[in-house]
N, C-alpha and C positions, 0 to 999 in steps of 0.2 A: 483655210479649210475649203475644199472644193466639194460641192454637192451637185448631183445630177438629178434629172427629172424624177419626181416622186420620192426623193430622199428628204430626210429631216435631221435636225441636230438639236440637242438640248444643252444649254449652258447655264451654270449658276453665275449670276452677276450681282454686284453690289447695288444697293439703292442709289439713285441719282440719275445724272444725265449721261446718255450713251449715244453712239452713232452706229447704225446698221449700214454696212456697205455691201453692195451686190454688183456683179458685172457678168455680162455674157460675151465677153471679149470685145464686142463692138461698142456697147453702151455700158456706162457705169452710173450707178445711182447710190446716193447716200440719204439716209433718213435719220434725223435726230429724234430722240424720244426720251421720256422720263419714266422711271419705274420706281414705285414706292416700296417700302419694306413689306415683304410678304406677297407682293403682287406678281402675277405671272403675265409675261408679255409674249404674244404669239404674232408671227409675221408670215406673210406669203410673198413669194417672188415668182414671176412667170414671164415668159416671152409672149409677145403679141404681134400680130401682123400690123404693119404700118401701111401708109397710103401706097407706097411703091413696092411692096413686098412681091407682088405677082411678077413684075418685070425682072427682078433679081432672081426669082425662082426659075425663070426661063434659062438663066445662065448657071443654074445649080448652086447659087449662093443666096439663100434667103436672107432678107434684111429684116430681122426680128428685133423689135423694140423691147426694152426691159421695163417691167412694172413691178412695184412692190407696195404692200399695204400692211397696216397693223390690224390684226383681227380684233373684233369686239371682245371684251372680257366675257368669259363663260359665266352664266348665272348659276348661282349655287342654291340648290333646293334644300 
């Protein structure tokens, strides 16, 4: 599945061990995670500037690194 900026997706998954994979064509990231029965797991992935991004921008090809993280569980009131 391909997602673009500000898009999201929702999937039902079985409890247990899983791997979330993301790529921005240049960089690929994988994140292993566990999910318990009834638990909701949320993740974010984004591009960020690296040390040499500005020099690549001069040539019209930004070098953007890929980051991802698991969001903290929402507290239930």
